[in-house]
Backbone bond lengths (Angstrom), bond angles and torsions (degrees), N, CA, C in turn:
res aa  C-N    CA-C-N  psi(-1)  N-CA   C-N-CA  omega(-1)  CA-C   N-CA-C  phi
1 M - - - 1.494 - - 1.563 110.07 -
2 V 1.374 112.75 126.14 1.421 121.78 -178.13 1.662 104.29 -83.25
3 Q 1.202 111.91 129.32 1.553 121.01 179.30 1.498 108.85 -97.80
4 N 1.361 117.58 130.61 1.391 118.91 171.60 1.510 114.76 -83.19
5 Q 1.260 122.18 142.57 1.332 124.78 -165.48 1.637 106.48 -71.97
6 H 1.330 114.24 -27.06 1.443 121.71 -176.04 1.609 106.23 -82.96
7 D 1.272 124.70 0.79 1.445 126.69 175.21 1.547 112.21 -82.59
8 R 1.273 112.29 -8.10 1.455 120.26 -179.38 1.522 114.65 -63.33
9 K 1.276 118.11 154.04 1.490 125.98 172.25 1.449 111.45 -124.49
10 F 1.315 120.71 155.08 1.415 128.46 -172.52 1.569 108.81 -90.78
11 C 1.257 123.33 123.02 1.501 128.25 172.73 1.420 107.50 -95.02
12 T 1.239 117.81 118.61 1.485 124.67 -179.45 1.541 108.46 -69.97
13 R 1.312 120.00 -37.55 1.494 122.85 -179.92 1.541 111.44 -65.88
14 C 1.287 117.31 -50.16 1.549 121.91 179.98 1.461 114.85 -80.58
15 Q 1.469 114.39 -11.60 1.460 115.29 -171.62 1.491 120.75 51.07
16 R 1.320 115.33 43.32 1.495 123.40 -177.05 1.554 113.47 -150.06
17 N 1.237 118.62 154.50 1.544 116.08 176.05 1.536 106.96 -90.39
18 V 1.328 113.84 134.77 1.574 121.27 -171.87 1.580 100.45 -133.31
19 F 1.280 108.83 161.62 1.507 121.65 170.45 1.556 100.33 -90.09
20 P 1.432 113.15 114.05 1.442 118.48 176.70 1.691 114.67 -64.31
21 V 1.329 107.14 147.57 1.474 122.12 173.71 1.415 115.51 -127.68
22 R 1.321 114.98 171.29 1.551 115.25 176.13 1.476 110.43 -72.28
23 S 1.278 117.13 158.26 1.508 121.62 169.23 1.484 113.15 -58.34
24 K 1.386 116.64 161.03 1.462 120.47 173.19 1.471 113.35 -57.83
25 P 1.302 117.13 141.18 1.513 116.18 172.64 1.605 105.00 -79.05
26 N 1.347 110.29 155.55 1.498 119.13 -178.99 1.453 105.35 -77.84
27 M 1.287 126.96 102.31 1.506 124.50 -168.72 1.559 110.13 -69.58
28 I 1.307 118.11 -36.65 1.500 119.55 -176.56 1.433 106.80 -69.29
29 F 1.410 120.82 -42.20 1.423 122.20 176.54 1.615 114.39 -63.02
30 L 1.399 110.23 -35.83 1.542 116.56 179.02 1.610 107.87 -65.37
31 I 1.275 111.99 -46.06 1.548 112.89 -174.41 1.492 110.90 -65.73
32 L 1.341 116.87 -40.84 1.513 118.33 175.33 1.461 111.81 -61.88
33 L 1.380 121.01 -45.33 1.335 121.38 173.93 1.467 121.70 -56.91
34 F 1.396 113.01 -37.24 1.473 119.93 174.83 1.542 116.74 -66.26
35 I 1.184 112.37 -15.96 1.640 117.10 177.22 1.450 102.04 -70.99
36 L 1.358 119.91 -38.41 1.542 113.57 177.29 1.576 112.80 -96.50
37 V 1.371 122.51 9.23 1.392 133.47 168.64 1.563 112.68 60.40
38 I 1.166 122.80 -60.85 1.492 124.09 -174.84 1.595 109.91 -64.02
39 P 1.444 118.75 -46.93 1.423 116.20 174.28 1.585 116.79 -63.14
40 G 1.417 114.58 -31.31 1.286 120.20 175.42 1.720 114.67 -63.79
41 I 1.175 108.21 -43.01 1.581 112.75 170.64 1.441 114.84 -58.69
42 I 1.289 116.67 -43.58 1.483 124.53 179.49 1.482 111.44 -64.09
43 Y 1.394 115.52 -41.96 1.419 119.11 174.26 1.555 111.69 -56.55
44 L 1.375 118.11 -47.75 1.441 122.96 -176.25 1.593 112.12 -64.10
45 I 1.445 111.22 -33.67 1.463 111.99 178.38 1.631 106.25 -68.98
46 I 1.289 115.86 -45.35 1.575 118.51 -176.01 1.559 106.71 -57.81
47 Y 1.480 114.24 -44.23 1.408 121.43 -178.52 1.503 109.70 -59.62
48 G 1.256 118.52 -46.27 1.540 124.30 179.48 1.466 111.21 -61.35
49 L 1.301 120.00 -31.26 1.455 123.24 -179.63 1.573 117.61 -77.12
50 Q 1.348 110.04 -17.34 1.522 114.77 -177.93 1.535 109.59 -64.33
51 P 1.374 111.84 152.81 1.472 112.65 176.77 1.479 114.06 -75.76
52 E 1.253 114.46 154.72 1.548 125.90 178.45 1.547 104.57 -83.20
53 N 1.190 119.94 92.93 1.473 123.97 -178.18 1.476 117.22 -140.08
54 C 1.342 115.20 27.20 1.440 122.50 -179.06 1.540 111.77 -124.94
55 C 1.290 114.82 149.15 1.489 120.95 -179.52 1.566 107.67 -72.71
56 P 1.269 119.84 133.78 1.575 120.34 -178.94 1.536 110.26 -76.05
57 I 1.297 115.43 -9.95 1.461 117.12 177.23 1.564 114.42 -88.20
58 C 1.455 112.84 -57.95 1.426 116.74 -175.27 1.645 114.82 -107.75
59 Y 1.412 111.49 -2.23 1.399 120.48 -175.03 1.568 119.36 53.02
60 E 1.439 113.85 28.25 1.346 120.88 170.66 1.538 110.01 -85.71
61 K 1.337 121.22 161.71 1.459 124.38 -178.50 1.569 105.17 -68.63
62 V 1.345 118.13 137.38 1.408 124.11 176.39 1.518 114.70 -90.64
63 A 1.352 114.23 154.98 1.500 114.78 176.83 1.487 110.99 -68.55
64 D 1.332 118.58 163.59 1.538 125.18 179.33 1.496 113.74 -64.68
65 A 1.349 117.65 -34.26 1.467 122.17 -173.69 1.495 113.29 -118.67
66 I 1.277 117.37 162.59 1.406 122.37 178.93 1.471 106.24 -84.72
67 N 1.392 116.94 155.10 1.463 120.64 174.70 1.561 108.78 -118.60
68 Y 1.269 113.94 105.91 1.571 122.06 -177.35 1.415 113.13 -67.71
69 H 1.391 120.11 -2.76 1.491 120.81 177.61 1.476 108.47 -92.49
70 H 1.334 129.52 -0.38 1.383 131.23 -179.32 1.523 112.35 -124.01
71 P 1.362 114.81 151.01 1.548 117.25 -178.00 1.518 111.32 -42.90
72 P 1.271 112.32 149.07 1.513 134.58 -3.28 1.432 116.33 -93.57
73 F 1.327 119.58 39.88 1.492 129.88 178.32 1.510 108.39 -113.71
74 R 1.269 122.35 156.34 1.360 128.82 178.67 1.640 112.44 -121.68
75 D 1.322 114.74 132.44 1.479 121.66 173.19 1.451 115.50 53.70
76 G 1.353 120.05 30.47 1.541 120.70 172.89 1.420 112.22 78.61
77 N 1.210 124.24 5.67 1.525 128.13 -172.71 1.482 106.26 -93.39
78 P 1.339 121.05 122.97 1.524 119.87 177.58 1.439 113.66 -66.37
79 N 1.416 118.03 -24.41 1.519 115.47 -179.04 1.535 109.39 -91.80
80 S 1.223 119.62 15.00 1.485 122.85 -173.66 1.560 113.53 -100.70
81 Y 1.368 115.62 32.71 1.475 123.39 -175.60 1.514 104.80 -60.23
82 D 1.302 123.54 129.34 1.487 129.79 174.99 1.448 113.48 -131.20
83 P 1.321 126.51 96.07 1.433 123.08 -175.44 1.606 112.87 -61.60
84 S 1.288 113.90 -16.61 1.441 114.89 178.21 1.602 114.01 -66.82
85 L 1.284 115.00 -17.54 1.444 121.80 -179.06 1.499 110.02 -81.70
86 I 1.386 116.24 -11.78 1.436 114.20 176.55 1.518 108.89 -94.92
87 G 1.291 113.19 121.69 1.439 117.05 -175.49 1.528 106.73 -177.91
88 G 1.407 114.19 -162.45 1.482 116.85 176.26 1.560 105.55 98.89
89 T 1.269 113.05 178.53 1.361 119.45 -176.42 1.570 108.18 -115.58
90 V 1.273 123.87 141.24 1.382 128.51 172.43 1.587 104.74 -106.15
91 I 1.444 115.55 126.22 1.388 121.90 179.18 1.474 110.48 -98.70
92 R 1.331 123.37 123.93 1.356 127.55 -177.82 1.594 111.30 -117.53
93 S 1.340 114.17 161.04 1.577 117.02 169.94 1.440 106.05 -76.95
94 E 1.363 114.83 171.54 1.411 127.69 -177.87 1.539 106.12 -64.41
95 S 1.267 113.65 132.63 1.544 122.48 -179.99 1.485 107.39 -68.99
96 T 1.307 119.74 151.96 1.383 129.44 171.96 1.569 111.25 -131.02
97 I 1.292 118.40 174.95 1.505 118.11 177.55 1.491 106.57 -69.33
98 L 1.384 122.40 -31.05 1.538 117.03 -174.19 1.529 106.93 -87.36
99 N 1.362 117.74 -23.77 1.442 121.93 -179.69 1.548 114.29 -128.40
100 P 1.365 113.72 71.31 1.515 118.68 -171.09 1.511 118.14 -54.17
101 E 1.436 111.97 -27.60 1.483 112.18 -175.95 1.415 111.04 -88.37
102 G 1.434 120.53 -21.05 1.359 127.39 -171.02 1.511 114.39 78.93
103 D 1.221 122.21 173.08 1.398 122.62 -175.17 1.509 111.06 -96.06
104 Y 1.438 121.02 156.62 1.276 130.37 179.06 1.486 107.53 -65.42
105 V 1.251 121.62 125.90 1.476 120.51 173.59 1.654 113.94 -116.81
106 D 1.225 117.59 -44.91 1.454 121.87 179.76 1.620 112.31 -162.08
107 Y 1.291 114.69 164.51 1.438 119.95 176.54 1.495 108.73 -127.50
108 I 1.227 116.50 125.37 1.573 124.08 178.79 1.629 108.11 -103.41
109 P 1.283 117.60 112.81 1.480 119.85 -175.50 1.551 102.49 -66.47
110 P 1.288 115.98 158.88 1.547 125.29 -177.09 1.552 103.17 -68.63
111 K 1.316 117.15 149.45 1.432 128.41 169.75 1.454 109.36 -78.50
112 K 1.295 115.17 145.36 1.486 120.13 177.27 1.542 104.20 -77.71
113 P 1.354 117.25 145.37 1.466 120.55 -177.92 1.557 113.09 -63.84
114 L 1.213 114.37 141.69 1.535 117.96 178.67 1.479 108.26 -72.24
115 E 1.252 112.48 147.30 1.591 121.25 173.94 1.517 105.91 -73.92
116 P 1.323 110.38 140.27 1.428 119.47 169.44 1.512 119.74 -44.99
117 P 1.209 125.09 141.70 1.376 121.29 178.19 1.554 111.35 -68.86
118 K 1.409 117.67 143.67 1.371 119.08 179.63 1.563 112.18 -70.51
119 P 1.268 120.38 146.55 1.546 115.25 -179.60 1.596 107.48 -66.13
120 R 1.322 108.00 147.14 1.521 111.58 179.68 1.455 107.04 -119.20
121 E 1.388 118.42 153.01 1.494 121.71 175.76 1.486 104.84 -136.98
122 Y 1.333 114.18 143.52 1.373 122.73 -177.89 1.540 112.67 -122.38
123 C 1.146 119.79 150.31 1.458 127.54 178.18 1.453 112.88 -59.45
124 K 1.348 125.65 125.70 1.423 123.52 -178.02 1.453 111.67 -72.48
125 F 1.384 118.61 -24.43 1.491 123.12 -174.99 1.578 109.25 -83.61
126 C 1.312 112.39 -54.86 1.576 117.34 -166.27 1.634 108.84 -110.33
127 G 1.381 115.53 -14.07 1.519 114.88 177.42 1.508 118.83 78.20
128 V 1.301 111.56 10.86 1.542 119.13 -178.58 1.598 102.91 -82.19
129 E 1.446 117.45 140.56 1.320 120.88 -178.57 1.641 107.65 -71.30
130 I 1.303 113.18 135.56 1.573 116.02 -179.94 1.414 107.63 -90.34
131 Q 1.274 113.57 118.87 1.480 120.31 -176.72 1.585 114.25 -80.32
132 D 1.313 114.11 -40.45 1.496 116.07 178.42 1.513 109.47 -102.51
133 L 1.432 117.30 101.92 1.412 123.31 -172.57 1.533 109.38 -69.55
134 N 1.391 122.97 -3.64 1.498 119.63 176.01 1.515 107.03 -98.42
135 A 1.304 122.24 -2.03 1.493 123.03 -179.95 1.536 109.54 -72.27
136 D 1.413 114.85 139.70 1.368 114.77 -179.66 1.599 115.77 -84.54
137 K 1.340 116.14 -18.92 1.368 128.46 -179.62 1.550 114.97 -121.47
138 C 1.225 111.94 154.46 1.559 117.17 177.84 1.586 102.76 -80.25
139 L 1.373 114.66 132.11 1.480 124.23 -177.51 1.543 106.71 -73.10
140 N 1.306 119.54 -17.97 1.448 119.78 -176.93 1.546 114.38 -86.71
141 C 1.358 116.25 -49.87 1.451 121.87 -177.63 1.576 114.83 -113.34
142 G 1.376 116.59 -13.63 1.527 121.90 179.66 1.465 113.41 80.62
143 T 1.355 118.43 11.58 1.537 114.73 -178.53 1.640 103.84 -79.60
144 S 1.328 108.57 149.64 1.462 116.71 173.20 1.468 112.83 -67.16
145 R 1.427 112.26 133.44 1.509 115.48 -178.18 1.537 111.35 -75.84
146 H 1.365 120.18 -16.91 1.434 120.17 -172.61 1.496 113.29 -108.30
147 E 1.432 121.61 44.54 1.386 121.14 177.93 1.402 110.65 -90.57
């Protein structure tokens, strides 16, 4: 199923636009109902009819409208979808049999990429780093750089 980026809703807890999902099913209740089979099937039908109005990250209720000032959109422009803004790390509690995903704890936004290191040059005679790459001679020993 293709998802339209404008079908997203804004999660106030995560501070991002997400595709809403249904709330988590009550696993203990579901297991108990499946012992009796028919009530378990009825529970799944009722669960399937619930509206998708929860954040898939923290399972809080989402706002009714999308907020174009938060990821994955830039500058409040609806046509500014940028998938590179979706990232970061979601921290969850330890998973259990009844809660395999774990509970939402926190979200760490992605780090900005580091700048590539500047090229360094060293004097071939004394080994000192040359600070000024435009200099013709080493400031430490006076040896010409272009020998």
